[in-house]
C-alpha positions in Angstrom: 32.7 34.0 -69.4 29.7 34.3 -71.7 26.3 35.3 -70.4 23.4 33.6 -72.2 23.2 30.2 -73.9 21.2 31.1 -76.9 22.6 30.6 -80.4 24.8 33.7 -80.1 26.3 32.7 -76.8 26.8 29.1 -77.9 28.6 30.3 -81.0 30.9 32.5 -78.9 31.5 29.6 -76.5 32.3 27.3 -79.5 34.9 29.8 -80.8 36.5 30.9 -77.5 36.3 27.9 -75.2 34.9 30.3 -72.5 32.3 29.0 -70.1 28.7 29.8 -71.1 26.2 30.7 -68.3 22.6 30.0 -69.1 19.7 30.8 -66.7 17.3 28.1 -67.9 17.6 24.3 -67.7 18.2 24.0 -71.5 20.3 25.8 -74.0 19.1 27.6 -77.1 17.2 30.5 -75.6 14.0 31.3 -77.5 15.4 29.4 -80.6 14.7 26.1 -78.9 12.4 23.3 -79.8 10.3 21.2 -77.4 7.7 18.5 -77.7 4.2 17.9 -76.2 2.1 14.8 -76.5 -1.6 15.3 -77.6 -3.9 16.0 -74.6 -1.0 16.5 -72.2 0.8 19.6 -70.9 4.3 18.4 -70.1 7.1 19.8 -72.2 9.6 17.2 -73.4 13.1 18.2 -74.3 13.4 15.4 -76.9 11.0 13.7 -79.2 9.5 10.6 -77.6 10.6 7.3 -79.1 7.2 6.7 -80.8 7.2 10.1 -82.4 3.7 10.8 -81.1 4.1 14.5 -80.1 3.8 18.0 -81.5 7.0 19.9 -82.0 6.9 23.6 -81.0 9.5 26.4 -80.4 9.7 28.6 -77.3 9.6 31.8 -79.3 7.4 30.8 -82.3 8.7 29.9 -85.7 12.4 30.7 -86.1 13.4 30.0 -89.6 17.0 30.6 -90.7 17.1 33.1 -93.6 19.9 34.9 -95.3 23.3 34.6 -93.7 26.8 34.4 -95.0 27.4 31.1 -97.0 30.2 30.2 -94.6 27.8 30.3 -91.7 25.2 28.2 -93.5 27.9 25.7 -94.2 28.8 25.7 -90.5 25.2 25.0 -89.6 25.1 22.1 -92.1 28.2 20.5 -90.5 26.2 20.3 -87.3 22.8 19.1 -88.5 21.0 18.3 -91.8 18.8 21.1 -93.0 16.0 21.5 -95.5 15.4 24.5 -97.7 11.9 26.0 -98.0 10.3 28.7 -100.2 8.3 31.2 -98.3 4.5 31.0 -98.5 2.9 33.9 -96.6 -0.2 36.1 -96.9 -2.0 39.0 -95.4 -5.4 37.7 -94.2 -8.5 39.8 -93.9 -10.8 37.6 -91.7 -14.0 39.7 -92.3 -13.7 39.0 -96.0 -12.1 35.6 -95.9 -9.5 37.2 -98.2 -5.9 36.1 -98.5 -3.5 38.5 -100.3 0.1 37.1 -100.9 2.9 38.9 -99.0 3.9 41.6 -99.5 0.5 43.3 -99.9 1.7 46.2 -102.0 2.9 43.9 -104.7 -0.4 42.0 -105.0 -3.0 44.8 -105.4 -4.8 42.7 -108.0 -6.4 40.7 -105.2 -8.1 43.8 -103.8 -11.3 45.5 -105.1 -10.9 47.8 -108.2 -11.6 50.9 -106.0 -9.0 50.1 -103.4 -6.5 49.0 -106.1 -6.9 52.3 -108.0 -6.6 54.5 -104.9 -3.6 52.6 -103.6 -1.8 52.9 -107.0 -2.5 56.6 -107.2 -1.3 57.2 -103.6 1.9 55.1 -103.9 2.9 56.3 -107.3 1.4 59.8 -107.7 3.2 61.8 -105.1 6.8 62.4 -103.9 8.0 61.3 -100.5 8.5 63.9 -97.8 10.3 63.8 -94.5 9.2 61.5 -91.7 10.2 60.8 -88.0 7.8 58.1 -86.9 6.8 54.7 -88.2 3.3 56.0 -88.7 4.6 58.8 -91.0 6.9 56.4 -92.9 4.1 53.9 -93.5 1.6 56.5 -94.7 4.1 58.1 -97.1 5.3 54.8 -98.5 2.0 52.9 -98.8 -0.5 55.8 -98.9 -3.5 56.4 -96.7 -5.7 53.6 -98.3 -3.3 50.7 -97.6 -2.3 52.2 -94.3 -5.9 52.3 -93.1 -6.7 48.9 -94.5 -3.7 47.0 -93.2 -0.4 48.6 -92.3 -1.8 50.9 -89.6 -3.9 48.3 -87.7 -1.3 45.6 -88.1 1.4 47.8 -86.7 -0.9 48.9 -83.9 -1.0 45.2 -82.8 2.6 44.3 -83.7 4.2 47.2 -81.8 1.6 47.2 -79.0 0.5 50.7 -79.8 4.0 52.2 -80.3 4.0 52.7 -84.1 2.8 56.3 -83.9 5.8 57.2 -81.6 8.8 55.1 -82.6 11.2 55.6 -85.4 10.8 53.7 -88.7 12.7 50.4 -88.6 13.5 47.4 -90.8 12.2 48.9 -94.1 13.7 46.0 -96.0 11.1 43.7 -94.6 8.4 45.3 -96.8 10.1 46.9 -99.8 8.4 49.4 -102.2 9.3 48.9 -105.8 7.2 51.0 -108.3 7.6 48.5 -111.1 6.6 45.5 -108.9 3.6 47.5 -107.5 2.3 48.2 -111.0 2.9 44.7 -112.2 1.2 43.2 -109.1 -1.9 45.2 -109.7 -2.6 43.3 -112.9 -0.6 40.1 -112.9 1.5 37.7 -110.8 4.8 39.0 -109.4 7.9 37.2 -108.1 8.4 36.9 -104.3 10.5 39.7 -102.7 11.9 40.4 -99.3 14.6 39.2 -96.9 13.1 35.7 -96.3 11.9 34.4 -99.7 13.7 31.2 -98.9 15.0 29.8 -95.7 16.5 26.7 -94.1 15.5 24.7 -91.0 17.2 21.8 -89.2 15.5 18.5 -90.0 15.5 17.5 -86.4 14.5 20.9 -84.9 16.4 23.9 -83.5 17.0 22.1 -80.2 19.3 19.7 -82.0 21.3 22.6 -83.5 21.7 24.1 -80.1 22.6 20.8 -78.5 25.3 20.1 -81.0 26.8 23.6 -80.7 26.7 23.1 -76.9 28.6 19.8 -77.3 31.7 21.9 -78.0 31.1 24.4 -75.2 31.4 24.5 -71.5 27.8 25.2 -70.7 26.6 25.8 -67.1 22.8 25.6 -66.9 20.6 27.1 -64.2 23.0 30.1 -63.8 20.7 33.2 -63.6 22.8 36.3 -63.2 22.0 38.3 -60.0 24.9 40.8 -60.0 28.0 41.7 -61.9 30.7 43.0 -59.5 32.8 45.2 -61.8 35.3 46.2 -59.2 36.3 42.6 -58.4 35.4 41.2 -61.8 33.1 38.5 -60.7 29.6 37.4 -61.5 27.1 36.4 -58.8 24.2 34.1 -59.6 21.0 33.7 -57.7 22.0 30.3 -56.5 24.7 32.0 -54.4 27.7 31.0 -56.5 30.4 33.6 -57.5 32.6 33.2 -60.5 35.6 35.5 -61.4 36.1 36.5 -65.0 38.8 38.0 -67.1 36.7 38.6 -70.2 33.0 39.1 -70.1 30.8 38.6 -73.2 27.1 39.2 -72.8 24.2 38.3 -75.0 21.6 39.5 -72.5 19.2 42.2 -73.6 20.8 45.7 -73.6 18.2 47.2 -71.3 18.6 44.4 -68.8 22.4 44.9 -68.6 21.9 48.7 -68.1 19.4 48.0 -65.3 21.6 45.3 -63.7 24.6 47.5 -63.6 22.6 50.6 -62.6 24.2 52.6 -65.4 23.4 56.3 -65.5 22.8 57.5 -69.0 21.7 60.9 -70.2 19.4 59.3 -72.8 15.9 57.9 -72.1 15.9 54.1 -72.7 14.5 52.9 -76.0 11.2 50.9 -75.9 10.6 47.3 -76.5 7.7 44.9 -76.8 7.1 41.6 -75.1 5.3 38.8 -76.9 3.0 36.0 -75.6 3.6 33.0 -77.9 0.8 30.5 -77.9 1.7 27.1 -79.3 -1.3 25.1 -80.4 -1.7 21.5 -81.6 -5.1 20.7 -83.0 -7.2 18.8 -85.4 -7.2 20.5 -88.8 -10.2 21.9 -90.6 -10.9 22.5 -94.2 -10.3 26.3 -94.1 -6.9 26.0 -92.6 -4.6 27.8 -95.0 -1.5 26.3 -96.6 0.6 29.4 -95.7 3.7 29.1 -93.5 2.5 32.2 -91.7 -0.2 35.0 -92.1 -0.3 38.6 -91.0 -3.4 40.1 -89.5 -4.8 43.6 -89.0 -7.9 42.8 -87.1 -8.5 40.1 -84.5 -10.8 39.9 -81.6 -8.2 38.4 -79.3 -5.5 40.9 -80.4 -2.9 38.7 -82.0 -1.1 39.9 -85.1 0.5 36.8 -86.6 -0.4 33.1 -86.9 2.3 30.7 -88.1 1.8 27.1 -89.2 4.8 25.0 -88.2 3.4 21.9 -89.8 2.8 23.7 -93.1 6.5 24.3 -93.3 7.3 20.7 -92.4 5.1 17.8 -91.4 7.8 16.7 -88.8 6.1 19.2 -86.4 3.2 16.8 -86.2 2.7 13.6 -84.2 4.1 10.8 -86.4 0.7 9.2 -87.1 -0.6 12.4 -88.6 2.4 13.3 -90.9 1.1 11.5 -94.0 -2.6 12.3 -93.7 -2.0 15.8 -92.2 -5.3 15.7 -90.2 -3.6 17.8 -87.5 -1.9 21.2 -87.5 0.9 22.7 -85.3 0.4 26.4 -84.9 2.0 29.4 -83.1 0.1 32.6 -82.4 1.8 35.9 -81.4 0.4 38.8 -79.4 2.5 41.8 -78.5 2.4 43.7 -75.2 4.1 46.9 -74.0 7.5 46.0 -72.8 7.4 44.1 -69.6 3.6 44.3 -69.0 3.2 40.6 -68.3 -0.4 39.4 -68.2 -1.7 37.5 -65.2 -2.3 33.7 -65.3 -6.0 34.4 -65.6 -5.5 36.8 -68.5 -3.4 34.2 -70.3 -6.0 31.5 -69.7 -8.8 33.8 -71.0 -6.7 34.9 -74.0 -5.8 31.3 -74.9 -9.4 30.2 -74.8 -10.4 33.2 -76.9 -7.7 32.6 -79.5 -8.6 28.9 -79.9 -12.3 29.9 -80.3 -11.3 32.5 -83.0 -9.3 30.0 -84.9 -12.2 27.6 -84.7 -14.6 30.3 -86.0 -12.3 30.9 -89.0 -12.4 27.2 -89.8 -8.7 26.6 -89.2 -9.0 24.1 -86.3 -11.5 21.8 -84.6 -10.4 20.6 -81.2 -7.2 21.8 -79.6 -5.1 19.0 -78.1 -2.3 21.2 -76.8 -2.5 24.9 -75.8 0.9 26.0 -74.4 1.8 29.7 -73.8 5.3 31.1 -73.4 6.2 34.7 -72.4 9.1 36.4 -74.2 9.9 39.5 -72.2 12.2 41.2 -74.7 10.9 40.1 -78.1 11.1 43.2 -80.4 13.3 46.2 -79.9 12.5 49.7 -81.1 14.0 53.2 -81.0 12.6 56.7 -80.3 13.1 59.2 -83.1 16.6 60.7 -82.8 17.5 58.4 -79.9 21.1 58.0 -78.9 20.4 55.6 -76.0 21.6 52.5 -77.8 24.9 54.0 -78.7 25.5 55.5 -75.3 24.7 52.2 -73.6 27.0 50.2 -75.8 29.8 52.7 -75.4 29.5 52.7 -71.6 29.5 48.9 -71.5 32.6 48.8 -73.7 34.3 51.2 -71.3 33.5 48.7 -68.6 35.1 45.9 -70.7 31.8 44.1 -71.4 31.4 43.0 -75.0 27.8 43.0 -76.1 26.9 40.6 -78.9 23.7 39.4 -80.6 20.3 40.6 -81.5 19.0 41.8 -78.2 22.4 42.7 -76.7 23.0 45.2 -79.5 19.3 46.2 -79.8 18.9 45.5 -83.5 17.0 43.0 -85.6 18.9 40.1 -87.1 18.3 36.4 -87.8 19.8 33.2 -86.5 22.5 33.0 -89.1 23.8 36.5 -88.4 23.6 35.9 -84.6 25.8 32.8 -85.0 28.2 34.7 -87.2 28.6 37.5 -84.6 29.0 35.0 -81.8 31.8 33.2 -83.7 33.5 36.4 -84.5 33.5 37.8 -80.9 34.4 34.4 -79.5 37.4 34.0 -81.8 38.6 37.5 -81.0 38.3 36.8 -77.3 40.3 33.6 -77.7 43.1 35.5 -79.5 43.3 38.0 -76.7 43.4 35.3 -74.0 
């Protein structure tokens, strides 16, 4: 069987024919769309017939970037998609300043003093050794840019871990000396892993549903215990199911805990994220960006994404032409597993709406809907061997881990689908 009905698990189920066990009442995991009518709170799994609802996603904006051409063709066989060119900025609220992403390639937007210092620091010295993300950031971007943006942003993004964890995902913000120099004085071309991306016209939930149409999905199956000796899975509804092959997309740390595995390595850290989906009337200062990165916010969020700036289909039908509304997601990171209370969430939600109003982004909020993502971003301690040890132990127990969280590494939707298809096809051949 396959544990987890996100896109990875559904791809594995598609290729293998094995049963897919999903804990929630809908498939797709955090890559799943839902709908909320203005001034209501009920989540709708499908768009209402009149189209008068905001579209959101459980885990915030999940855009499909990169990916093998064969996987992108596979996605297109399931649902029509649109292609978008990234529009993203670093926003400094105190100055009302937007600097196109990535910051280091657009120094011309900064003051002469900051630009000069940043150029000297990034280009004037050689790079030394580093162990932590803090050291890597300082050496690559210099003290000036680290103090102005990279440090405080990563303090929020990693929930305070950036001074302790190993560097990760350097390709997300590349440093190219020629581009840095050119961007200090003129416009530069977009760079990075997501300069263009695709998204299903009807939403990610449609992609998940059409993948599930070829799978044997069992919803509401939350795993309570895996009995390795008798090769069966026990769910919290009391049901027991025997298995011959077990493929898991569940987070690696959760599998280690569930099986009570004893490893010599300390577990690597992770961060949880509170995603706040907001539907609101739009104000004149609301940016045109698809998402913006922040280094300083009163409420503690590090990124604001604008679904409806990507595509107007995220808005109620009556607003799509005039765009007098906006559909937004806001992300705030927490130390792994430290879930805020209902009162904390309510206070944070009210504070975030007020902050966006003060910036001139929104007027009245018609929908404010939070979702807690327990394992959202995975990290590693410098020199850690925990991930490798955990994966090896699970392989010895004949449990195949597949997907972003199961293998404790960052990857997008397309790569997750690819991995699921590959593992599912291999399981089918073995069976």
